[in-house]
NUTIDREN-360832 format. One record per residue (C-alpha): residue in one letter; x, y, z negated. Coordinates in pm, whole numbers, padded with zeros to 5 digits, always signed. Example, Ala and Ser with C-alpha at 12.3 -4.5 7.8 and 13.67 -1.06 7.14 Angstrom:
// residues 2
A+01230-00450-00780;S+01367-00106-00714;
// end
This chain:
// residues 811
A+05287+05509-03780;S+05227+05875-03859;F+04980+06085-03656;S+04961+06466-03634;I+04653+06634-03482;S+04667+07009-03410;L+04344+07180-03302;H+04340+07529-03156;K+04057+07741-03280;V+03975+07868-02934;D+03913+07513-02811;N+03622+07473-03053;I+03701+07101-03100;T+03625+06893-03409;V+03777+06546-03476;M+03621+06299-03718;I+03757+05959-03822;K+03486+05735-03975;T+03458+05380-04097;R+03300+05141-03850;P+02934+05074-03931;G+02875+04740-04102;V+03245+04677-04177;L+03375+04654-04534;T+03698+04846-04515;T+04014+04759-04703;C+04216+05015-04509;Q+04265+05379-04614;I+04366+05703-04445;R+04671+05840-04628;L+04729+06213-04641;K+05018+06391-04811;N+04881+06364-05163;R+04571+06146-05141;S+04397+05857-04959;V+04052+05885-04805;S+03817+05661-04610;E+03698+05940-04375;L+03873+06241-04228;K+03735+06556-04057;I+03969+06794-03874;K+03818+07133-03787;P+03917+07385-03519;G+04245+07565-03607;E+04367+07287-03846;I+04679+07071-03826;V+04663+06740-04013;T+04923+06464-04049;F+04814+06118-04172;T+04886+05746-04165;F+04683+05427-04216;S+04742+05186-04500;C+04698+04888-04266;G+04853+04779-03940;N+04522+04732-03751;P+04311+05041-03823;E+04100+04983-03504;K+03913+04711-03696;Y+03796+04954-03962;F+03773+05303-03809;I+03617+05487-03516;M+03681+05841-03393;E+03456+06118-03254;I+03594+06419-03069;Q+03332+06688-03010;K+03378+07002-02803;N+03112+07273-02817;I+03069+07490-02507;D+02848+07799-02522;C+02728+07913-02182;V+02454+08137-02320;S+02654+08411-02496;G+02963+08392-02278;P+03123+08251-01962;C+03141+07874-01925;P+03471+07693-01871;F+03365+07528-01549;G+03590+07284-01370;D+03755+06955-01462;V+03700+06824-01812;Y+04005+06687-01995;L+04049+06445-02281;Y+04182+06670-02559;P+04366+06673-02793;P+04655+06441-02704;G+04832+06199-02941;L+04521+06045-03095;P+04546+05712-03277;R+04432+05400-03086;L+04078+05371-03219;N+03739+05324-03054;R+03662+05683-02968;T+03378+05892-02831;F+03433+06224-02656;I+03131+06454-02677;W+03078+06771-02476;D+02786+06975-02606;V+02706+07244-02348;K+02444+07505-02434;A+02289+07684-02138;S+01979+07881-02051;T+01682+07705-01893;K+01700+07970-01620;A+02025+07819-01503;G+02124+07472-01395;L+02428+07264-01480;E+02584+07006-01252;L+02792+06709-01362;K+02996+06589-01066;F+03169+06255-01102;S+03481+06143-00927;T+03495+05811-00750;P+03417+05531-00818;W+03106+05715-00943;L+02856+05574-01193;R+02597+05299-01224;Q+02295+05328-01453;I+02236+05040-01694;E+01937+04938-01905;P+01932+05001-02281;G+02128+04732-02462;E+02333+04640-02155;R+02712+04662-02186;C+02962+04779-01929;P+03222+04523-01815;D+03517+04744-01918;S+03335+04884-02228;I+03369+05236-02085;S+03032+05412-02068;Y+02881+05755-02019;N+02564+05886-02181;I+02385+06196-02057;N+02128+06391-02258;S+01942+06702-02149;C+01857+06971-02405;I+01558+07194-02338;D+01484+07428-02627;M+01477+07195-02928;A+01395+06879-02733;T+01652+06624-02623;V+01587+06387-02331;N+01808+06085-02265;I+01878+06094-01894;G+02048+05755-01906;T+02352+05543-01982;F+02602+05471-01704;C+02902+05252-01632;R+03180+05317-01385;N+03179+05173-01032;G+02841+05275-00895;S+02673+05514-00656;V+02561+05801-00885;S+02779+06091-00776;R+02607+06394-00936;V+02355+06479-01205;K+02194+06822-01204;L+02020+06935-01524;L+01799+07216-01638;G+01933+07392-01949;G+02195+07245-02180;V+02353+06901-02173;V+02522+06667-02418;M+02771+06445-02234;S+02938+06151-02410;L+03223+05926-02299;H+03283+05604-02498;L+03629+05449-02476;P+03753+05128-02643;W+04062+05147-02860;D+04281+04974-02598;S+04171+05189-02302;S+04443+05378-02120;L+04200+05617-01947;N+04337+05969-01965;S+04079+06155-01755;S+03714+06223-01822;G+03619+06149-01459;F+03385+06445-01411;N+03366+06822-01394;I+03103+07080-01483;A+02969+07338-01241;N+02712+07615-01267;R+02409+07603-01041;A+02087+07794-00994;S+01778+07670-01169;I+01653+07341-01024;K+01296+07393-01158;R+01268+07035-01281;L+01409+06818-01557;C+01696+06675-01355;I+01816+06564-01014;I+02023+06246-00982;E+02218+06203-00660;S+02320+05858-00536;I+02544+05791-00236;L+02493+05450-00069;K+02741+05398+00212;G+02701+05033+00314;E+02476+04741+00230;S+02410+04780-00140;S+02153+04780-00415;I+02100+05027-00700;T+01872+05014-01006;L+01755+05338-01165;M+01530+05431-01457;S+01322+05728-01559;P+01461+05941-01846;N+01404+05806-02197;Y+01347+05456-02054;P+01202+05233-02195;L+01034+05512-02393;G+00810+05770-02229;F+00894+06023-01964;P+00838+06378-02098;E+00487+06510-02058;D+00409+06702-01739;E+00771+06693-01623;L+00917+06649-01278;M+01244+06486-01175;T+01403+06382-00844;W+01640+06115-00715;Q+01834+06206-00403;F+01961+05916-00190;V+02235+05988+00061;I+02233+05705+00318;P+02388+05680+00665;S+02131+05725+00940;N+02211+05383+01087;M+02113+05205+00763;R+01769+05108+00631;A+01652+05164+00272;S+01361+05006+00083;V+01218+05097-00257;F+01075+04846-00507;F+00912+04925-00842;H+00992+04641-01082;N+00861+04778-01412;Y+00638+05073-01485;S+00363+05192-01716;L+00125+05488-01704;S+00023+05736-01968;N-00331+05854-02039;C-00375+06174-01841;E-00612+06457-01920;R-00509+06670-01623;K-00321+06597-01302;E-00224+06248-01191;E+00102+06062-01233;R+00254+05989-00894;V+00568+05954-00688;E+00647+06168-00383;Y+00882+06088-00096;Y+01052+06343+00123;I+01179+06164+00433;P+01357+06368+00699;G+01171+06346+01027;S+00845+06234+00871;L+00535+06416+00989;S+00362+06387+00651;N+00618+06516+00398;P+00583+06477+00113;E+00435+06126+00120;V+00246+06064-00204;F+00207+05718-00362;K+00066+05582-00683;L+00304+05382-00896;S+00082+05079-00833;D+00115+05107-00454;S+00363+04921-00238;Q+00645+05167-00192;P+00799+05264+00142;A+01051+05034+00305;N+01270+05029+00613;I+01350+05400+00570;A+01611+05519+00817;G+01877+05736+00647;S+01856+05970+00347;F+01544+06052+00147;N+01428+06200-00185;L+01203+06035-00445;S+01031+06243-00717;L+00843+06134-01028;Q+00563+06364-01151;G+00408+06334-01498;C+00074+06470-01619;D-00087+06644-01917;Q-00138+06361-02161;D-00418+06289-02403;A-00307+06426-02741;Q-00482+06148-02933;N-00359+05860-02716;P-00078+05981-02489;G+00049+05649-02367;I+00386+05606-02196;L+00498+05687-01844;R+00810+05492-01752;L+00963+05350-01436;L+01240+05106-01341;F+01296+05066-00969;Q+01540+04936-00715;V+01666+05076-00386;I+01811+04832-00135;V+02011+04943+00166;Q+02060+04708+00462;H+02181+04710+00817;P+01893+04714+01064;Q+01813+04359+01172;L+01853+04252+01531;D+01489+04144+01545;E+01341+04419+01329;N+01118+04520+01621;V+01004+04161+01680;T+00654+04110+01543;H+00482+03779+01476;L+00106+03749+01517;V-00064+03570+01227;D-00429+03523+01323;L-00635+03424+01019;S-00959+03568+01157;K-01121+03225+01200;E-01003+03091+00865;W-01218+03101+00556;N-01129+03110+00186;M-00755+03087+00250;T-00448+03283+00140;V-00096+03268+00284;T+00193+03394+00070;I+00536+03454+00225;H+00800+03469-00047;F+01163+03418-00134;E+01289+03072-00222;G+01212+02971-00579;W+00913+03202-00621;P+00742+03256-00862;S+00948+03085-01134;H+01282+03217-01008;I+01330+03594-00987;P+01634+03674-00773;L+01899+03896-00915;M+01897+04250-00790;S+02246+04195-00659;E+02136+03904-00437;P+02081+03963-00064;I+01722+04055-00001;C+01471+03943+00258;L+01173+04166+00327;I+00839+04088+00488;C+00676+04383+00661;K+00309+04428+00754;D+00406+04746+00934;P+00738+04929+00976;R+00708+05104+00639;T+00513+04848+00430;C+00756+04577+00328;D+00803+04365+00021;R+00985+04058-00105;V+00652+03880-00150;M+00354+03933+00078;T+00010+03769+00065;L-00209+03744+00375;V-00581+03669+00342;S-00823+03489+00573;G-01047+03682+00807;T-00769+03919+00918;V-00513+03940+01198;Y-00160+04048+01094;K+00147+04158+01286;I+00442+04095+01059;S+00816+04138+01094;F+01114+04047+00879;L+01412+04241+00746;C+01632+03949+00661;K+01965+03813+00780;D+01883+03454+00684;L+01517+03355+00729;S+01590+03015+00574;R+01571+03190+00237;L+01200+03259+00291;R+00914+03014+00230;I+00538+02995+00285;T+00286+02881+00024;A-00077+02864+00140;E-00400+02773-00038;K-00744+02690+00101;G-01070+02620-00083;I-01344+02386+00043;S-01665+02341-00156;C-02004+02174-00122;V-02330+02281-00282;D-02593+02090-00085;L-02500+01734+00017;R-02766+01734+00289;W-02569+02000+00473;C-02205+01922+00398;Q-02229+01541+00412;K-02259+01566+00789;K-01938+01765+00823;I-01582+01633+00842;Y-01310+01879+00740;S-00960+01863+00884;L-00685+01894+00623;S-00412+02011+00857;V-00185+02315+00844;P-00311+02585+01085;K-00092+02670+01381;A-00093+03033+01269;I+00141+02917+00990;T+00351+02655+01168;Q+00442+02893+01450;L+00620+03133+01212;P+01001+03110+01194;I+00973+03029+00821;G+00963+02692+00650;L+00639+02581+00486;H+00695+02507+00118;K+00347+02396+00015;F-00011+02395+00142;I-00279+02338-00122;W-00638+02235-00057;R-00878+02278-00349;L-01183+02060-00289;L-01479+02140-00514;A-01785+01918-00543;P-02076+01943-00789;D-02213+01652-00991;L-02332+01346-00797;I-02128+01452-00494;N-01788+01295-00442;I-01493+01347-00210;E-01357+01108+00051;I-01014+01145+00210;T-00931+00951+00525;S-00626+00906+00745;P-00764+00709+01042;S-00452+00669+01253;L-00144+00740+01040;K-00284+00598+00715;L-00123+00680+00381;Q+00158+00515+00188;Q+00176+00541-00189;H+00515+00670-00299;I+00651+00431-00562;P+01003+00305-00638;E+00946-00012-00434;Q+00834+00180-00124;R+00966+00534-00116;C+00847+00793+00133;N+01106+00905+00385;T+00890+01146+00584;S+00928+01522+00612;Y+00619+01586+00398;S+00401+01425+00133;Y+00061+01474-00029;G+00021+01506-00404;I-00340+01423-00497;V-00497+01513-00832;S-00857+01446-00932;A-00973+01667-01217;T-01263+01797-01419;S-01265+02082-01667;E-01167+01836-01943;T-00956+01566-01778;E-00702+01531-01500;L-00606+01216-01308;N-00288+01223-01103;V-00392+00989-00822;G-00038+00977-00685;V+00200+01097-00417;F+00133+00976-00063;C+00294+01015+00277;P+00186+00918+00630;G+00272+00579+00778;G+00121+00338+00526;S-00185+00117+00485;I-00438+00327+00290;E-00718+00432+00525;K-00948+00597+00274;I-00954+00729-00083;Q-01282+00814-00255;M-01270+01023-00572;R-01543+01119-00813;N-01427+01464-00931;N-01284+01786-00790;V-00966+01720-00597;T-00647+01917-00537;I-00426+01805-00247;S-00079+01960-00223;L+00117+01912+00097;K+00485+01960+00024;T+00755+01965+00290;F+01110+01828+00284;G+01367+01947+00534;K+01305+02083+00882;G+01126+01783+01035;F+00778+01900+00940;L+00760+02139+01234;N+00767+01843+01474;E+00551+01611+01264;S+00286+01874+01191;N+00131+01819+01535;H+00030+01465+01435;Q-00149+01535+01107;D-00476+01341+01080;L-00582+01382+00717;K-00954+01452+00691;M-01205+01487+00411;S-01580+01473+00366;F-01834+01485+00088;V-02006+01155+00006;P-02273+01037-00239;H-02182+00942-00595;I-01950+00641-00648;K-01925+00423-00954;D-01549+00412-00998;E-01317+00700-01071;C-01128+00623-00751;I-01167+00370-00466;F-00890+00290-00217;T-00960+00123+00117;V-00643-00057+00229;S-00579-00201+00575;P-00217-00318+00563;D+00019-00389+00846;P+00029-00770+00874;K+00408-00758+00899;A+00468-00544+00590;K+00464-00604+00216;V+00239-00344+00059;Y+00273-00226-00303;L-00021-00060-00477;Q-00030+00079-00827;T-00271+00245-01066;P-00295+00627-01066;N-00130+00847-01329;W+00191+00644-01300;P+00398+00606-01516;Y+00185+00752-01796;G-00102+00511-01741;L-00473+00525-01675;P-00679+00741-01910;P-00919+00549-02138;Y-01232+00398-01984;V-01126+00474-01626;S-01208+00224-01350;I-01013+00202-01022;S-01087-00025-00723;W-00901-00133-00409;H-01078-00278-00106;V-00821-00474+00098;I-00902-00561+00460;V-00773-00903+00577;P-00739-00955+00956;S-00941-01248+01093;K-00639-01452+01200;Q-00439-01374+00885;V-00433-01492+00528;A-00337-01246+00253;H-00110-01334-00038;L-00191-01133-00353;G+00036-01109-00655;F+00096-00889-00960;S+00432-00739-01055;K+00399-00849-01420;D+00218-01130-01596;R+00020-00924-01850;M-00147-00583-01869;G+00071-00491-02165;I-00187-00312-02380;A-00406-00385-02682;C-00753-00232-02696;E-00893-00039-02989;T-01237+00007-02832;G-01380-00189-02542;R-01196-00429-02313;A-00961-00387-02021;Y-01032-00606-01720;V-00882-00707-01388;N-01141-00841-01141;I-01062-01007-00808;K-01329-01118-00563;E-01335-01213-00198;E-01600-01053+00019;T-01771-01374+00132;S-02085-01563+00040;G-02047-01785-00263;A-01698-01659-00351;E-01603-01691-00714;E-01489-01383-00908;T-01162-01399-01099;V-01169-01201-01425;R-00885-01142-01670;R-00892-00948-01998;E-00605-00752-02148;D-00523-01042-02383;E-00499-01295-02098;L-00236-01373-01838;L-00288-01204-01506;P-00372-01436-01212;E-00094-01622-01040;P-00017-01526-00677;R-00295-01655-00454;N-00414-01668-00095;M-00712-01459+00014;Y-00884-01563+00339;H-01137-01279+00355;D-01153-00911+00269;F-01130-00878-00108;W-01165-00635-00398;V-00929-00567-00687;N-01073-00368-00978;V-00887-00243-01286;S-01094-00110-01578;N-00928+00041-01883;C-01029+00043-02248;K-00919+00275-02527;P-00575+00140-02626;V-00465+00124-02987;D-00147+00323-02926;K-00015+00580-02683;T+00084+00317-02428;Q-00167+00326-02145;L-00253+00075-01877;T-00015+00067-01580;L-00053-00206-01320;Q+00109-00279-00987;F+00029-00550-00734;W+00146-00643-00387;V-00008-00791-00073;T+00161-00977+00213;F+00015-01147+00522;A+00081-01465+00717;D-00083-01636+01014;K-00350-01892+00929;Q-00218-02252+00959;I-00455-02512+01113;D-00470-02838+00912;L-00307-03134+01095;G-00586-03361+00975;V-00843-03135+01136;I-00656-03147+01467;L-00639-03528+01460;A-01007-03553+01369;V-01108-03328+01659;V-00899-03535+01902;A-01051-03859+01767;G-01401-03716+01796;A-01336-03616+02155;G-01224-03970+02229;V-01539-04114+02075;L-01753-03878+02285;V-01579-03990+02603;A-01631-04357+02513;I-02000-04303+02432;G-02049-04111+02757;L-01903-04399+02958;T-02120-04650+02771;V-02437-04451+02838;C-02356-04426+03209;C-02304-04802+03230;V-02630-04876+03050;K-02825-04641+03281;K-02682-04804+03590;K-02765-05151+03458;K-03126-05056+03380;K-03166-04891+03721;K-03062-05211+03890;S-03318-05409+03689;Q-03584-05153+03790;N-03684-05104+03433;P-03835-04765+03339;M-03560-04505+03298;V-03467-04405+02951;G-03552-04043+02878;V-03751-03966+03199;Y-04089-03800+03239;N-04414-03980+03305;S-04424-04055+03676;N-04798-03990+03695;V-04762-03623+03620;N-04769-03364+03901;T-04440-03170+03896;Q-04515-02861+04101;V-04328-02529+04084;P-04414-02329+03768;G-04694-02085+03817;K-04900-02299+04054;R-05185-02352+03812;G-05418-02485+04081;L-05197-02783+04145;F-05138-02850+03778;P-05463-02785+03595;K-05351-02909+03254;E-05100-02704+03059;R-04800-02886+02918;K-04917-02841+02565;N-05236-03025+02663;N-05073-03312+02849;E-04795-03557+02780;S-04555-03453+03050;H-04305-03352+02789;V-04315-03685+02603;Y-04036-03925+02664;A-04144-04279+02729;V-03855-04416+02535;I-03517-04310+02397;D-03231-04537+02348;D-03089-04533+01998;A-02745-04540+02148;V-02769-04168+02223;V-02802-04085+01857;Y-02431-04041+01810;G-02403-03711+01624;H-02310-03879+01299;L-02001-04023+01465;L-01855-03671+01483;K-01861-03625+01106;E-01516-03581+00959;S-01422-03789+00661;N-01298-03477+00481;G-01608-03275+00568;S-01410-02984+00715;V-01609-02966+01041;T-01982-03048+01066;P-02096-03053+01429;E-02464-03016+01491;V-02657-03326+01601;D-02733-03324+01969;V-03110-03279+01948;Y-03351-03057+02134;R-03446-02722+01986;P-03811-02627+01963;F-03931-02400+02240;D-04128-02102+02125;G-04172-01919+02456;P-04437-01966+02724;V-04453-02326+02845;G-04377-02366+03212;S-04432-02659+03437;L-04075-02775+03384;P-03900-02831+03049;P-03624-02590+02954;S-03266-02703+02991;P-03133-02868+02676;P-02897-02652+02470;P-02523-02717+02479;F-02323-02852+02188;S-02232-02592+01928;F-01987-02623+01643;R-01963-02402+01335;K-01757-02395+01016;D-01971-02431+00706;I-01920-02171+00433;K-01950-02446+00178;R-01737-02749+00257;S-01853-03092+00148;S-01618-03374+00070;I-01893-03636+00143;T-01986-03720+00503;E-02347-03624+00566;E-02577-03792+00819;P-02797-03587+01047;P-03130-03506+00882;P-03436-03696+01007;L-03664-03548+01270;M-04024-03470+01180;D-04337-03368+01369;T-04428-03000+01358;D-04704-02785+01488;H-04472-02627+01742;D-04456-02732+02102;T-04161-02966+02066;Y-04019-03258+02250;T-04119-03578+02074;F-03923-03901+02093;A-04110-04232+02118;H-04003-04515+01886;Q-03839-04819+02031;K-04024-05144+02008;S-03929-05358+01716;G-03835-05631+01951;Q-03577-05424+02135;P-03214-05441+02032;E-03096-05189+01767;D-02751-05031+01779;N-02794-04784+01490;G-02903-04992+01204;D-02713-04770+00953;T-02892-04467+01078;N-03230-04622+01054;E-03157-04730+00704;K-03058-04378+00614;Y-03370-04224+00771;N-03610-04506+00677;G-03721-04514+01040;D-03855-04154+01044;T-03725-03985+01357;S-04006-03742+01421;M-03863-03422+01260;S-03820-03126+01498;L-03489-02949+01540;L-03633-02617+01407;E-03737-02788+01085;N-03401-02954+01072;K-03231-02613+01095;E-03452-02463+00825;Q-03368-02743+00585;D-03003-02714+00671;G-03018-02341+00590;L-03176-02414+00252;V-02898-02658+00174;E-02640-02400+00260;
// end
């Protein structure tokens, strides 16, 4: 196709066709008698040309520049047209270079849909962009780059302006979209007007951004907003120059304000919840010539409808708290930064101090309100520090690790509450949950509560992830040797109801040997899984962990491991698993890393499980899991039968003794086991009637005892499971009265050590104590306990106290 461009000299327009930068061209511009790679058409010229290829837009670009002189003559104010017509379809840039005096102002007024400022390097969706530069004397300042479809309606400039419009080769735009008007001097670098009609957000930048704002300059943004809307300003990116004189600042002019202009530093929180229109100005300073620095600013203005509860304030009383911060923030903070186009939620400490993120500190009372349609997009993250320096003072104190009501009463969900517990050397930390107890979150027993605790024990060099726990388990207490961080994290909306029942507490305790000790009191009806900390990465080298498992008195525990070996090989040291019941004489079960773990076993008493790590030869660390179940203790059938048989024997012996006594009474023989009839038996305390004390007379000596009453050995069980005490008299250590004390009742006990051999009662011996002594039967009298006499070799004079002492030594 052939193109003819005719330029009138009065229009002062120049057209240039250039090769695209970075493209190796194989296409040429053909004139009447020659071919060229570039073409320049000056004012007053008419040029006809063609391209040697069918797709010249791949190789060429076009610039159309119009010079307007408003200094030496009148300016052609009004609409700006795209001239000349009939241009080839190439990427093209229209440039209007307007020269004007600094005593006058120029105004660029844009037609709807107005403009939107973009950051350097950002592209417009339709590839149509405007660039505005201000020219003061010999200096050029880049006011900014803009796309269509925005809120910037006018730009007023001091002095000349260079306006550029970039169009892609396939654009059908035939209007520049703006006009130029003459205005009086604005006495500042520029004024940018933005019209925000409904809920919207706009991002604006200082001139030359991201380079420096001109030294000691002033510019203004005018925001036209309906009076029934609310606007808030946020500075997202700024830097300050090094000032020699004056101070860099921003000034707000708000209609109706009693303190106009309101001056703020760039580092201050900027005004929010502004009703209607306002102006914002940026003022530079005189910079240090040697080190000027850079003043720049990128900010956002958000316009919202007033909220229904914008006048509702919430009291947050942190006056009684200590070393605590409460941060109210948007969801995903701080890793996720919401897009500027996303709906915004604001937290306000007062009607004009609002922000997307607000931190409240302990010791203060706040009245906060929210500018947010959906409060579910807001979260709370709080942190509290507890430390101990002197154990003598802090060991007596129990700290409650519960979320304060000042937080739970807010209409915002709690995301996380962190307690940082700091203890010096030789002071450790104990965490208890007396009523709810804690459950370790593992695949076999997952937490389904509305919140959980993540517990980490750490020093400056190492960190041990103790685990994730939730209420409703079997762990009553956790003792840790290092500083501890506890993170309460919520899930869903149920925490508000469950927060009233929190019972987690902590205290500082003396030094413990292990890295961590768990005290476990399981529910007898549940199967409890316990595993080593730092799961699944394994225990760090040389770390020792212990579990103290409480077994109810009427229950028997069943202990088992989830795998048969530890699964590691040690480079240095040994890894051990130790199991021991908490009872006298209990044997300790020990397994090394190269041995099989113990088979499932029954535990009849409280017991300990200890896991000690070595330094493994490879990266695989020690991970171990075990489980505990409970069952009711079963009484042995043989024991029941033996007890019944023993009771029968006792009944038979009792009947026999009664018959023998009656027979002897009839024969008027002396009674077996009666006191000497010659002794005066007056009421105790009547010393005049009984001059001799019992320890000096023989009133306490039996005349005779029938061997038939020595029947204690008949109660011995053949399997040795129950050893009843022999029915003998105990020594009396108190003051001796005139009457003997009543004989003690039978008592039965279970021996700690069980013997498989039936033992006879030990012989009785004389002692120095005031004891009842049994007289020997005459050799001529009948003997019913020949086996017993053979066992004791006829010595029946040992006291019961001595018998007990010897029995205790045997045990």
